N, C-alpha and C positions, 0 to 999 in steps of 0.2 A: 504495498501499498503507501501510497503518495503521503512520504513524511511531513511536507509541509499542511498538505490537508489532516496529517491525526492531529496535529499537535494543535493547528488552527481551530478544529473540530473540539476539542480537549477546554478549548478558552470561550466558547461561542457562551455556552449554555450558563456558565458562571457568570458572565457579561451581562449577558439575558437580564441574570436576577437582578445585579448591578444598578442596572437601567433601570430597569422595574422599580425598585426601592428607592432612589432618586427623585424617578419619575410622582412617585405615591406622595414622599417631602413633599416636593413642588407642588401638589395638587394640596395638601393640605395646609398651605400656606395663602391659599389663594380666599379672600372673604365673599368675594363680590361672583356669587356660582351662576352670574347672569352672562360672564365677558368668554369671549372666545377662546379661550388660553382656560378655564376651565373645560370645557366644553371638548375641546383639542386632547387633552390631557388624562380626561376620562376616558375618552375615545380608547385612546395606546395603553390607559388600565390596561382596560376590555379587552383588547387583542392578546395585549401581551401575557397575561397572566391565561389565558387561553393557549396560547402554544408552551408559556414553563405547563401547567397542568396536561396538555397531549405531552410530552415528553415526561412529566411523571410517569401517567397511564403506557406509555411506550416500553419504556425503561420496564418498568413493577410487572406489567399485563403481557404488552403486545409480543415480548423481543423472547419470553421464552416460552409464547407460545407458539412461537414459529420454532425455535429453537427443539421443541420437542414434536414438531409436526415432521419436520426435515432432518430429525437426528443430528443435528452438528450444536453447533457451539461456537459463536461469534464472536471473532477480537474484538474488535472494536465496540464500548458501549453506544457511543455514539452516532455510526452508522446507520441502522435502520431509522432512527429518527432527523437524520438528514434527509435519508431518502424518499421521505413523506414530506419535504416542503413542496411546494406550488411555488411556481415564478411569481404569483399576486402575490407575495408575502414583501418583495424588492419595494413597493411603496409603501408600509412604514417607518423602514430603513431607512429611503431618503429623507422622508418627512424626518426623523429623528437624528438623523444625522446635520439639518439646518437648528433645530433646535439645539443640539449640545453646542454648536458653533457657538451658539446665541448667548444660552445659558451658562454653560457648566465648558468653558470650552480648553479648560485644562484634566477633565475625567476622559475622555476617551480621543483617541486619535482619529482624524477622518478617514485613513486606512478598515481601520479594527470595523467600521461600522456600513463600511465600502462592502468588505471583505461578507458581513450578514447578508447585507442588500441585494448579496450572489446567490444565496444557498438553492435558492429555486431550480435557480441554471448550473448551479451542482450536481440539484437530483437527475434534473435534465440530466446531462452528460453521462449520470450512475446510471437511467433510463436506456438510453441509448447502448451503452457498453452491457444490460442486462438484455437487450435485444438480440444484437450481434453473437454475444454469449448462444444464448438459447440458440440462434441458427444453427450454431456450428454443434453446439449439446447433441437434435435433431439429426443432423448428420452425418454425425459421426454414431449417432447409436442407429440407424440405417443400415452403417453402412458394415458396422461389426454385426450385423442380422442378415448381412449378406445382401441384404438390398443397396444396389448401385448403379442403377439407369436414373437421369438426371429426372424423366418427370415424375417418378413415386418420389422421389427427394423433393421435388418441388413441393407437390402436391401436398404428404407430409409436413414441409416444413411449411407453407401456406397453414394450413388448417391449426397446426398448431400456437404460431401465433397472430393470429389474426384477432382483433379488439373481443369482441363477442368471449369467445375460450379465453381468452386473460384478465376480463370481468369477473369472468365466475370462478378463478382459481380468487383473484381479490377479495371479493364474496367469504369463501371459503377461507380465507387470512384475518378477515377484519381487515383491513387497511384503512378501503376507502373513507371510514370516519373515525381514522384515527390521523387524515392527512390533515398537516399545519398551513392553511392557507391563510389569502388577509382580513375577511371578513367571515365574522360568529355567523353567518344567516345564510350561504349562499345557497343558492335552488339553480342549478342548472334545470334546462325542463326537456331539454332534448336530451332522450336518452344516449344518442350518437356521441355525445358528447363527454358525458357519462362514463360509460364505458370506454373513451380514449386514456382518461383521466385514468380509469379501473388498472387497465391494462399499462400504462407505463409508471400507475406506480408498484407492477407484481416486475415489471422488466427491474426498476432500480432496484429490488429485494435479489431478483439473477445477479445486479452487478457485482454485488456484496457477496451472495458467493460462488461469483465467479475469482474478482478480486479475492478472494482467504479459500476457498478451497479449489481453482480451476477451471478447466472443461469436467472434471470426474463430477465433480461437484454439481454442476449442473445437471450434469446426468443426470445422476442420484437426484436430483429436484424431479426430472421430469419422471423418475418410475416412483417417485412418490405419491404425484399427478395422476399416474395412470392408474395407484391403487383403487383413486376415489370412482 
């Protein structure tokens, strides 16, 4: 695993707690509850509190559940949380960057908040890695079974990686409700959109399996889901 990524991740969630506490103190010092600042801080606190609660639940409940289902132990404690970040989270960290430059310029350097703003994009990159690893694992499994013709491999791989199938695996793993996103109440009306998000979450988890266990780890994952 990228050592810089691992180091940054270990700091992110501690710093999120520190940011939350500073905002909470600022919020408590506002006497006029009708001001824009009061409403803005209240909104940020709700969103960050949701982020932190999701992270806690992911670590205490979701991560052990995934490890049990996949019969593996994840080495990096924070990668699962990272995988569930959505790109929409960029907005709040951009807003916080401006706020902290004005109100608390000595607390965090701008680079740290910029890194946090990219967590959703990093998760998407992890999903891209997982998508490639899944395709390779499917091909690897078919080849070992003696299925070597291009047409069959292409058909089998397309069926395995289509959003609808991955969305079903997402539901089984309970990833969708644990995703970390910008709004507290997001209602994606199109089923196609929901399935795409679900597929991306699964691919991000597969990306972690590939990073920690290699292609064989993803092959083992395929065996597990085919047993269902």
